[in-house]
N, C-alpha and C positions, 0 to 999 in steps of 0.2 A: 794688564793681564787679561787674557781672554775669559769671557764668562763661559761657564759650563753650558752645554746644550740644554740641560734640564732647566737651568735658570733662565736662559733666553726665551725658550718656548713657554715655560711655566709662568714667567713674568708677563709675557704677552697675553696669555689666556686669562691671567688674573686681572690685568688692566681692562681687558674686554668685558670680563664678568662684572667688574665694578661699574664701568661705563654704561653697560646695558641693564644693570640691575638684576643680573641673573646669577649672582654669587651662589645662592643655595642650589639652583638648578644645575649649574656647572659642577658644583661640589658633588652632588648626587651622581651625575653622569661620570665624573672622573673616577669615583669609587666603583661604579659599575663596570667601566672599561677595564680598570685594573683587575677586577674580579674575573672578567672574561679572559683576559690575557693570562692570568695566573692559573686558572682552572682548565684552560684549553691549550694543551701542548701543540696541537695541530696548527693553531693560529700562528704561534711563534715560528714553527718549522716552515710554514708556507711563506711567511713574510721574510724569512732569512734564507730561503732556498735560492741558490744561484741560477737555477734553470727556469724559475718563474720570473717573467719579465715585469718591469715596473708597471706597465699598463694593466696586466693581470692582477698584480697586487693591489692596485688602486680599485679595481673592480671588486676584489675580495673585501676590502674595507667597506665599500658601498653596500655590498650584499649583507654584510654582518651588521653594520651600524646604522645605515640610513633608515629613518623612520623609528629608530629606537632611541637615538640621542639627537641632540640639536644639530642643525646644519653647521654651527660653529665648531662643535666637537668633531664632526666628520671632517670638516675643513682642516682642523689641526692634525688629525690622523693622516689625512691625505698629504698634507704639507710635510709631515715627518717622513713619510715614505718618499715623496719627491726629492727631498734633500738628503736622502740616505741616513736618516736618523730614527727609523722606526724601531730599531733595537733599543732606543732610549725611551720608549713610550712610558714604561713604568716609572722611571726616574723623573720624567717631565711631569707626569700626573701626581706623583708623590710630592714633588716640590710645590706644585700648584696647591695641593691640599694643605701643606704646611703654611703657605701664604694665606690661605683662607682662614685657617685656624688662628693664625696670629691676628688677622684682621678682625675676626669675630671674638677674639679673646677666649678661644677654646684651647684648653691644654690637652695634651695626650700623655697619659701616665701608663707606664708599664710596671705592673706590680707582680712580684714573685713571692710566694708564700710556701711553706712546707706542706700545707694542706689546703683544701678547697675552703674558701671563705663563705659564710652564709650571706644572704642578701643584706641582712642588718649590718654585718661587719663591713661589707662592701660600701654600703651607704655611709657608714661612719668614716671610712677611709676617704671617700670622696668629699664628704662634708669638711673634714680636717684639711684636705688639700685646698679646697675653696677658701677656707679661712686663712690659710697661710701663703697664698699666692695671689697674683693679680688677675687670674683667670676667672671668667664668669661661668664657665662650665667645663666639664672634662669628658674626654673619650677615654674610657678605662679598659686596659688590656690586662687580664689576669692570667698568670700561669702558675702551675704547681711545680715546685722543685723540692722534693723530700730531703735533698742534701743540705738545705738551709737549717734543718733541725727545728728552729723556732724563729720568731721575728719575721721581718719582711725586708725586701729590697724594692725601693721605688725609684724609677728612672723617669725624669721629665726632661726632654731634650738632652743636654749634656750634664745635667745635675743628677747625682745619684745619692740617695740616702740608704745606707745599708745598716740595718739594725739586726741582721740575722745572727743567730747564735754561732753559725759556722764561721762567720767573719770575726766575731768576738773571740772565739777559741783560737783562731789563727793568729790574731793580734797578741793574745796572751802567750801563746807558744813562742812567738817571735821575741817578745819581751823577756820571757824566761830564758831563752837561749842566749840572750845578750848579757845576762847577769853572770859576772865572773867573780868568783870568790877567791881571795888570796888563800894560799895554803895556811891552814891553822886558824883561819878566820871563821867565825860563826855568823850565820845570817841572823839579824835582829828578830 
């Protein structure tokens, strides 16, 4: 089975980062490049425009990133363009970031609550996650979802812990709809 483009290039960048001792530097650069790509629609439009030739696109990469990120990161971006995979840049870098997080035992938790948590509550959540997982630290992403009513939903990779009142009400409603009483029978 063929490896995904993001895995091939992400693995190569990760191996280079470990070999050269630049894991933290490359991580910071990858996060920065993703931010540039996400917040600058013009970059994606130029890189995917059919009337801009490959040489001009390589020049754009150099103008934007040379001197701001390492030569290795610029080289990766240029290679993605040369191999017609520049559209996969975010996926490649997100995959690389996941590899670094695993390597450094950093977990990424997505927490949804019905209201904004205080700093003390956030610290308590992070402390509890550190106690119950093998991670040494966490990157925490909080969102507010008033539909949850109460409780919280925590997602770490493919694991989800849902203690929201919305889910509990939904489960209870489902269970109640499955109860069938025979005619003339009384519920205990």
